ZAFI-477537 format. One record per residue (C-alpha): residue number from 1; x, y, z. Coordinates in Angstrom, 3 decimals. Each point is the difference from the previous one (the first is absolute). Layout:
<kedrens>
<kedren><seq>NUM</seq><X>X</X><Y>Y</Y><Z>Z</Z></kedren>
...
</kedrens>
This chain:
<kedrens>
<kedren><seq>1</seq><X>-20.328</X><Y>3.824</Y><Z>10.268</Z></kedren>
<kedren><seq>2</seq><X>0.968</X><Y>2.418</Y><Z>-2.780</Z></kedren>
<kedren><seq>3</seq><X>2.280</X><Y>-1.303</Y><Z>-2.772</Z></kedren>
<kedren><seq>4</seq><X>3.658</X><Y>0.594</Y><Z>0.806</Z></kedren>
<kedren><seq>5</seq><X>2.932</X><Y>0.579</Y><Z>-2.354</Z></kedren>
<kedren><seq>6</seq><X>2.121</X><Y>-2.011</Y><Z>2.456</Z></kedren>
<kedren><seq>7</seq><X>-2.302</X><Y>-2.867</Y><Z>1.007</Z></kedren>
<kedren><seq>8</seq><X>-2.561</X><Y>-0.086</Y><Z>-2.801</Z></kedren>
<kedren><seq>9</seq><X>-3.694</X><Y>-0.841</Y><Z>0.191</Z></kedren>
<kedren><seq>10</seq><X>-1.425</X><Y>-1.522</Y><Z>3.204</Z></kedren>
<kedren><seq>11</seq><X>3.187</X><Y>-1.461</Y><Z>1.500</Z></kedren>
<kedren><seq>12</seq><X>-0.527</X><Y>-2.449</Y><Z>2.823</Z></kedren>
<kedren><seq>13</seq><X>1.481</X><Y>0.572</Y><Z>3.445</Z></kedren>
<kedren><seq>14</seq><X>2.631</X><Y>-2.633</Y><Z>-0.767</Z></kedren>
<kedren><seq>15</seq><X>0.942</X><Y>1.651</Y><Z>-3.296</Z></kedren>
<kedren><seq>16</seq><X>0.382</X><Y>3.383</Y><Z>1.676</Z></kedren>
<kedren><seq>17</seq><X>2.099</X><Y>-1.498</Y><Z>2.787</Z></kedren>
<kedren><seq>18</seq><X>2.353</X><Y>-1.772</Y><Z>-2.400</Z></kedren>
<kedren><seq>19</seq><X>0.609</X><Y>3.123</Y><Z>-2.083</Z></kedren>
<kedren><seq>20</seq><X>0.713</X><Y>2.170</Y><Z>3.046</Z></kedren>
<kedren><seq>21</seq><X>2.175</X><Y>-2.734</Y><Z>1.521</Z></kedren>
<kedren><seq>22</seq><X>2.102</X><Y>-0.096</Y><Z>-3.160</Z></kedren>
<kedren><seq>23</seq><X>0.341</X><Y>3.783</Y><Z>0.077</Z></kedren>
<kedren><seq>24</seq><X>0.999</X><Y>-0.053</Y><Z>3.660</Z></kedren>
<kedren><seq>25</seq><X>2.590</X><Y>-2.680</Y><Z>-0.720</Z></kedren>
<kedren><seq>26</seq><X>1.400</X><Y>2.160</Y><Z>-2.811</Z></kedren>
<kedren><seq>27</seq><X>0.321</X><Y>2.970</Y><Z>2.364</Z></kedren>
<kedren><seq>28</seq><X>1.659</X><Y>-2.064</Y><Z>2.729</Z></kedren>
<kedren><seq>29</seq><X>2.443</X><Y>-1.613</Y><Z>-2.410</Z></kedren>
<kedren><seq>30</seq><X>0.934</X><Y>3.256</Y><Z>-1.725</Z></kedren>
<kedren><seq>31</seq><X>0.516</X><Y>1.824</Y><Z>3.311</Z></kedren>
<kedren><seq>32</seq><X>2.149</X><Y>-2.856</Y><Z>1.343</Z></kedren>
<kedren><seq>33</seq><X>2.101</X><Y>0.086</Y><Z>-3.177</Z></kedren>
<kedren><seq>34</seq><X>0.239</X><Y>3.781</Y><Z>0.179</Z></kedren>
<kedren><seq>35</seq><X>1.055</X><Y>0.053</Y><Z>3.655</Z></kedren>
<kedren><seq>36</seq><X>2.690</X><Y>-2.544</Y><Z>-0.778</Z></kedren>
<kedren><seq>37</seq><X>1.159</X><Y>2.147</Y><Z>-2.925</Z></kedren>
<kedren><seq>38</seq><X>-0.016</X><Y>3.169</Y><Z>2.102</Z></kedren>
<kedren><seq>39</seq><X>-2.590</X><Y>1.909</Y><Z>-2.023</Z></kedren>
<kedren><seq>40</seq><X>-1.078</X><Y>3.472</Y><Z>1.050</Z></kedren>
<kedren><seq>41</seq><X>-3.516</X><Y>0.248</Y><Z>1.466</Z></kedren>
<kedren><seq>42</seq><X>-1.435</X><Y>1.429</Y><Z>-3.200</Z></kedren>
<kedren><seq>43</seq><X>1.327</X><Y>-2.916</Y><Z>-2.046</Z></kedren>
<kedren><seq>44</seq><X>-1.539</X><Y>-2.412</Y><Z>2.509</Z></kedren>
<kedren><seq>45</seq><X>-3.324</X><Y>1.791</Y><Z>-0.510</Z></kedren>
<kedren><seq>46</seq><X>0.238</X><Y>-0.061</Y><Z>-3.807</Z></kedren>
<kedren><seq>47</seq><X>0.914</X><Y>-3.689</Y><Z>0.006</Z></kedren>
<kedren><seq>48</seq><X>-2.810</X><Y>-0.849</Y><Z>2.434</Z></kedren>
<kedren><seq>49</seq><X>-2.641</X><Y>1.728</Y><Z>-2.156</Z></kedren>
<kedren><seq>50</seq><X>1.271</X><Y>-1.677</Y><Z>-3.166</Z></kedren>
<kedren><seq>51</seq><X>0.271</X><Y>-3.391</Y><Z>1.699</Z></kedren>
<kedren><seq>52</seq><X>-3.545</X><Y>0.196</Y><Z>1.398</Z></kedren>
<kedren><seq>53</seq><X>-1.452</X><Y>0.790</Y><Z>-3.394</Z></kedren>
<kedren><seq>54</seq><X>1.998</X><Y>-2.570</Y><Z>-1.945</Z></kedren>
<kedren><seq>55</seq><X>-0.017</X><Y>-2.880</Y><Z>2.499</Z></kedren>
<kedren><seq>56</seq><X>-3.626</X><Y>0.578</Y><Z>0.965</Z></kedren>
<kedren><seq>57</seq><X>-0.842</X><Y>0.355</Y><Z>-3.672</Z></kedren>
<kedren><seq>58</seq><X>1.456</X><Y>-3.395</Y><Z>-0.895</Z></kedren>
<kedren><seq>59</seq><X>-2.657</X><Y>-1.613</Y><Z>2.185</Z></kedren>
<kedren><seq>60</seq><X>-2.766</X><Y>2.589</Y><Z>-0.491</Z></kedren>
<kedren><seq>61</seq><X>0.174</X><Y>-0.159</Y><Z>-3.799</Z></kedren>
<kedren><seq>62</seq><X>-0.230</X><Y>-3.780</Y><Z>0.122</Z></kedren>
<kedren><seq>63</seq><X>-3.253</X><Y>0.032</Y><Z>1.961</Z></kedren>
<kedren><seq>64</seq><X>-3.220</X><Y>-1.036</Y><Z>-1.723</Z></kedren>
<kedren><seq>65</seq><X>-1.439</X><Y>3.320</Y><Z>1.163</Z></kedren>
<kedren><seq>66</seq><X>2.722</X><Y>1.906</Y><Z>-1.874</Z></kedren>
<kedren><seq>67</seq><X>-0.412</X><Y>-2.166</Y><Z>-3.092</Z></kedren>
<kedren><seq>68</seq><X>-3.709</X><Y>0.881</Y><Z>-0.002</Z></kedren>
<kedren><seq>69</seq><X>0.911</X><Y>3.687</Y><Z>0.265</Z></kedren>
<kedren><seq>70</seq><X>2.685</X><Y>0.180</Y><Z>-2.687</Z></kedren>
<kedren><seq>71</seq><X>-1.087</X><Y>-2.687</Y><Z>-2.448</Z></kedren>
<kedren><seq>72</seq><X>-3.720</X><Y>0.682</Y><Z>-0.001</Z></kedren>
<kedren><seq>73</seq><X>-2.117</X><Y>3.068</Y><Z>-0.731</Z></kedren>
<kedren><seq>74</seq><X>1.276</X><Y>3.216</Y><Z>1.588</Z></kedren>
<kedren><seq>75</seq><X>-1.675</X><Y>0.015</Y><Z>3.435</Z></kedren>
<kedren><seq>76</seq><X>0.523</X><Y>3.704</Y><Z>0.705</Z></kedren>
<kedren><seq>77</seq><X>-0.990</X><Y>3.225</Y><Z>-1.752</Z></kedren>
<kedren><seq>78</seq><X>1.309</X><Y>-0.235</Y><Z>-3.600</Z></kedren>
<kedren><seq>79</seq><X>2.162</X><Y>3.109</Y><Z>-0.083</Z></kedren>
<kedren><seq>80</seq><X>2.972</X><Y>0.221</Y><Z>-2.355</Z></kedren>
<kedren><seq>81</seq><X>2.417</X><Y>-0.553</Y><Z>2.897</Z></kedren>
<kedren><seq>82</seq><X>-1.964</X><Y>-2.969</Y><Z>1.349</Z></kedren>
<kedren><seq>83</seq><X>-0.141</X><Y>-1.636</Y><Z>-3.431</Z></kedren>
<kedren><seq>84</seq><X>3.761</X><Y>0.481</Y><Z>-0.389</Z></kedren>
<kedren><seq>85</seq><X>0.770</X><Y>-1.489</Y><Z>3.418</Z></kedren>
<kedren><seq>86</seq><X>-2.403</X><Y>-2.884</Y><Z>-0.606</Z></kedren>
<kedren><seq>87</seq><X>1.980</X><Y>-1.162</Y><Z>-3.033</Z></kedren>
<kedren><seq>88</seq><X>3.004</X><Y>-2.286</Y><Z>0.383</Z></kedren>
<kedren><seq>89</seq><X>2.453</X><Y>2.446</Y><Z>-1.574</Z></kedren>
<kedren><seq>90</seq><X>-1.380</X><Y>3.062</Y><Z>1.796</Z></kedren>
<kedren><seq>91</seq><X>0.154</X><Y>-1.708</Y><Z>3.380</Z></kedren>
<kedren><seq>92</seq><X>3.588</X><Y>-1.089</Y><Z>-0.598</Z></kedren>
<kedren><seq>93</seq><X>1.014</X><Y>3.396</Y><Z>-1.385</Z></kedren>
<kedren><seq>94</seq><X>-0.717</X><Y>1.837</Y><Z>3.250</Z></kedren>
<kedren><seq>95</seq><X>2.327</X><Y>-2.332</Y><Z>1.929</Z></kedren>
<kedren><seq>96</seq><X>3.086</X><Y>2.193</Y><Z>-0.158</Z></kedren>
<kedren><seq>97</seq><X>1.458</X><Y>-1.449</Y><Z>3.210</Z></kedren>
<kedren><seq>98</seq><X>3.196</X><Y>-1.302</Y><Z>-1.626</Z></kedren>
<kedren><seq>99</seq><X>0.739</X><Y>3.460</Y><Z>-1.383</Z></kedren>
<kedren><seq>100</seq><X>-0.721</X><Y>1.647</Y><Z>3.347</Z></kedren>
<kedren><seq>101</seq><X>2.117</X><Y>-2.594</Y><Z>1.818</Z></kedren>
<kedren><seq>102</seq><X>2.845</X><Y>0.399</Y><Z>-2.450</Z></kedren>
<kedren><seq>103</seq><X>0.047</X><Y>3.768</Y><Z>0.480</Z></kedren>
<kedren><seq>104</seq><X>-0.379</X><Y>-0.182</Y><Z>3.786</Z></kedren>
<kedren><seq>105</seq><X>2.644</X><Y>-2.669</Y><Z>0.514</Z></kedren>
<kedren><seq>106</seq><X>2.661</X><Y>1.136</Y><Z>-2.445</Z></kedren>
<kedren><seq>107</seq><X>-0.355</X><Y>-2.679</Y><Z>-2.649</Z></kedren>
<kedren><seq>108</seq><X>1.479</X><Y>0.334</Y><Z>-3.454</Z></kedren>
<kedren><seq>109</seq><X>-2.302</X><Y>2.236</Y><Z>-2.061</Z></kedren>
<kedren><seq>110</seq><X>-1.205</X><Y>-2.954</Y><Z>-2.095</Z></kedren>
<kedren><seq>111</seq><X>-0.834</X><Y>-2.418</Y><Z>2.833</Z></kedren>
<kedren><seq>112</seq><X>-3.481</X><Y>1.339</Y><Z>0.812</Z></kedren>
<kedren><seq>113</seq><X>-1.049</X><Y>0.537</Y><Z>-3.631</Z></kedren>
<kedren><seq>114</seq><X>1.279</X><Y>-3.478</Y><Z>-0.919</Z></kedren>
<kedren><seq>115</seq><X>-2.255</X><Y>-1.796</Y><Z>2.499</Z></kedren>
<kedren><seq>116</seq><X>-2.897</X><Y>2.355</Y><Z>-0.651</Z></kedren>
<kedren><seq>117</seq><X>0.240</X><Y>-0.803</Y><Z>-3.726</Z></kedren>
<kedren><seq>118</seq><X>0.416</X><Y>-3.728</Y><Z>0.719</Z></kedren>
<kedren><seq>119</seq><X>-3.214</X><Y>-0.040</Y><Z>2.015</Z></kedren>
<kedren><seq>120</seq><X>-1.906</X><Y>1.980</Y><Z>-2.644</Z></kedren>
<kedren><seq>121</seq><X>1.264</X><Y>-2.287</Y><Z>-2.757</Z></kedren>
<kedren><seq>122</seq><X>-0.978</X><Y>-3.072</Y><Z>1.999</Z></kedren>
<kedren><seq>123</seq><X>-3.503</X><Y>1.338</Y><Z>0.588</Z></kedren>
<kedren><seq>124</seq><X>-0.364</X><Y>0.929</Y><Z>-3.676</Z></kedren>
<kedren><seq>125</seq><X>1.066</X><Y>-3.502</Y><Z>-1.065</Z></kedren>
<kedren><seq>126</seq><X>-2.481</X><Y>-1.599</Y><Z>2.389</Z></kedren>
<kedren><seq>127</seq><X>-2.794</X><Y>2.304</Y><Z>-1.165</Z></kedren>
<kedren><seq>128</seq><X>0.620</X><Y>-0.951</Y><Z>-3.637</Z></kedren>
<kedren><seq>129</seq><X>0.570</X><Y>-3.725</Y><Z>0.543</Z></kedren>
<kedren><seq>130</seq><X>-2.754</X><Y>-2.515</Y><Z>-0.717</Z></kedren>
<kedren><seq>131</seq><X>-1.962</X><Y>-0.476</Y><Z>3.206</Z></kedren>
<kedren><seq>132</seq><X>1.215</X><Y>-3.559</Y><Z>0.554</Z></kedren>
<kedren><seq>133</seq><X>3.630</X><Y>1.206</Y><Z>-0.207</Z></kedren>
<kedren><seq>134</seq><X>-0.352</X><Y>3.040</Y><Z>2.267</Z></kedren>
<kedren><seq>135</seq><X>1.374</X><Y>-1.661</Y><Z>3.124</Z></kedren>
<kedren><seq>136</seq><X>2.950</X><Y>-1.746</Y><Z>-1.712</Z></kedren>
<kedren><seq>137</seq><X>0.959</X><Y>3.257</Y><Z>-1.741</Z></kedren>
<kedren><seq>138</seq><X>-0.165</X><Y>1.827</Y><Z>3.328</Z></kedren>
<kedren><seq>139</seq><X>2.138</X><Y>-2.620</Y><Z>1.699</Z></kedren>
<kedren><seq>140</seq><X>2.555</X><Y>0.184</Y><Z>-2.816</Z></kedren>
<kedren><seq>141</seq><X>0.256</X><Y>3.777</Y><Z>0.417</Z></kedren>
<kedren><seq>142</seq><X>0.533</X><Y>-0.377</Y><Z>3.757</Z></kedren>
<kedren><seq>143</seq><X>2.395</X><Y>-2.926</Y><Z>-0.410</Z></kedren>
<kedren><seq>144</seq><X>2.288</X><Y>1.902</Y><Z>-2.359</Z></kedren>
<kedren><seq>145</seq><X>-0.055</X><Y>3.073</Y><Z>2.233</Z></kedren>
<kedren><seq>146</seq><X>0.671</X><Y>-2.031</Y><Z>3.147</Z></kedren>
<kedren><seq>147</seq><X>2.930</X><Y>-1.839</Y><Z>-1.551</Z></kedren>
<kedren><seq>148</seq><X>1.594</X><Y>3.152</Y><Z>-1.414</Z></kedren>
<kedren><seq>149</seq><X>-0.629</X><Y>2.248</Y><Z>3.023</Z></kedren>
<kedren><seq>150</seq><X>2.957</X><Y>-1.300</Y><Z>2.067</Z></kedren>
<kedren><seq>151</seq><X>2.415</X><Y>0.984</Y><Z>-2.785</Z></kedren>
<kedren><seq>152</seq><X>-1.427</X><Y>3.537</Y><Z>-0.280</Z></kedren>
<kedren><seq>153</seq><X>1.397</X><Y>2.235</Y><Z>2.774</Z></kedren>
<kedren><seq>154</seq><X>-2.825</X><Y>1.174</Y><Z>2.280</Z></kedren>
<kedren><seq>155</seq><X>0.089</X><Y>2.640</Y><Z>2.737</Z></kedren>
<kedren><seq>156</seq><X>1.166</X><Y>-1.453</Y><Z>3.287</Z></kedren>
<kedren><seq>157</seq><X>-2.948</X><Y>-1.750</Y><Z>1.655</Z></kedren>
<kedren><seq>158</seq><X>-2.332</X><Y>0.132</Y><Z>-3.008</Z></kedren>
<kedren><seq>159</seq><X>0.939</X><Y>-3.162</Y><Z>-1.883</Z></kedren>
<kedren><seq>160</seq><X>-3.494</X><Y>-1.338</Y><Z>0.807</Z></kedren>
<kedren><seq>161</seq><X>-1.865</X><Y>2.796</Y><Z>-1.786</Z></kedren>
<kedren><seq>162</seq><X>0.128</X><Y>-1.167</Y><Z>-3.650</Z></kedren>
<kedren><seq>163</seq><X>-1.336</X><Y>-3.487</Y><Z>0.724</Z></kedren>
<kedren><seq>164</seq><X>-2.749</X><Y>1.209</Y><Z>2.343</Z></kedren>
<kedren><seq>165</seq><X>-1.001</X><Y>2.681</Y><Z>-2.540</Z></kedren>
<kedren><seq>166</seq><X>-0.244</X><Y>-2.600</Y><Z>-2.766</Z></kedren>
<kedren><seq>167</seq><X>-1.960</X><Y>-2.398</Y><Z>2.188</Z></kedren>
<kedren><seq>168</seq><X>-2.488</X><Y>2.739</Y><Z>0.864</Z></kedren>
<kedren><seq>169</seq><X>-0.552</X><Y>1.459</Y><Z>-3.456</Z></kedren>
<kedren><seq>170</seq><X>0.684</X><Y>-2.794</Y><Z>-2.466</Z></kedren>
<kedren><seq>171</seq><X>-1.236</X><Y>-3.113</Y><Z>1.804</Z></kedren>
<kedren><seq>172</seq><X>-2.406</X><Y>1.146</Y><Z>2.708</Z></kedren>
<kedren><seq>173</seq><X>-1.602</X><Y>2.885</Y><Z>-1.899</Z></kedren>
<kedren><seq>174</seq><X>0.207</X><Y>-0.569</Y><Z>-3.747</Z></kedren>
<kedren><seq>175</seq><X>-1.011</X><Y>-3.675</Y><Z>-0.078</Z></kedren>
<kedren><seq>176</seq><X>-3.803</X><Y>-0.220</Y><Z>-0.246</Z></kedren>
<kedren><seq>177</seq><X>-2.028</X><Y>-1.991</Y><Z>2.502</Z></kedren>
<kedren><seq>178</seq><X>0.382</X><Y>-3.714</Y><Z>-0.721</Z></kedren>
<kedren><seq>179</seq><X>1.866</X><Y>0.500</Y><Z>-3.292</Z></kedren>
<kedren><seq>180</seq><X>-1.171</X><Y>-2.514</Y><Z>-2.574</Z></kedren>
<kedren><seq>181</seq><X>-2.849</X><Y>-1.283</Y><Z>2.172</Z></kedren>
<kedren><seq>182</seq><X>-2.896</X><Y>-1.016</Y><Z>-2.155</Z></kedren>
<kedren><seq>183</seq><X>2.005</X><Y>0.336</Y><Z>-3.222</Z></kedren>
<kedren><seq>184</seq><X>1.992</X><Y>-2.434</Y><Z>-2.066</Z></kedren>
<kedren><seq>185</seq><X>3.255</X><Y>1.019</Y><Z>-1.737</Z></kedren>
<kedren><seq>186</seq><X>-1.969</X><Y>0.862</Y><Z>-3.146</Z></kedren>
<kedren><seq>187</seq><X>-2.036</X><Y>2.572</Y><Z>1.890</Z></kedren>
<kedren><seq>188</seq><X>-3.260</X><Y>-1.989</Y><Z>0.002</Z></kedren>
<kedren><seq>189</seq><X>-2.121</X><Y>0.029</Y><Z>3.117</Z></kedren>
<kedren><seq>190</seq><X>-0.111</X><Y>-3.384</Y><Z>1.721</Z></kedren>
<kedren><seq>191</seq><X>-2.886</X><Y>-1.603</Y><Z>1.855</Z></kedren>
<kedren><seq>192</seq><X>2.098</X><Y>0.147</Y><Z>3.163</Z></kedren>
<kedren><seq>193</seq><X>-0.018</X><Y>3.788</Y><Z>0.066</Z></kedren>
<kedren><seq>194</seq><X>0.081</X><Y>1.285</Y><Z>3.510</Z></kedren>
<kedren><seq>195</seq><X>1.090</X><Y>-3.336</Y><Z>1.471</Z></kedren>
<kedren><seq>196</seq><X>3.584</X><Y>-0.160</Y><Z>-1.190</Z></kedren>
<kedren><seq>197</seq><X>2.716</X><Y>1.837</Y><Z>1.873</Z></kedren>
</kedrens>
């Protein structure tokens, strides 16, 4: 199976199923919310596409197959675009869904850019953190966003988007495979490399 930007390198049948199941759940939930809110058909479609990508991406980016893809050598042709997308910041930068959602659903002009910038900042912090602190830094970025999100007015029916975006990009994507495994806090390689999790 060819490497996939969504599922990574050699995903198992179970990994593929879980990622698509998460995406399908995102679609179903967003459509149910939208029908309850009385969205027009085109808003239902926009929300469904965004929800599939973000919800499916939370699970897909956490797969071992995706970690091999994004945190190992570039497994596809090394073009400038591919190298950009392969990096943590580049991958996060193309996720403009909060801006699109904000425009499509009549949010305040700053709502989409705020969550876009929050996700980029979280990814940048994780990328620059010592490896053994990558996961805690990611969780801190998501925690602060999740606790502040309810006090920041969101478009009707899209209160879920900031937290799911942060889970996908900051925790599931930016944190390397088994952060800290095989390393002690001083950065020295341990004898247990490859066995710790």
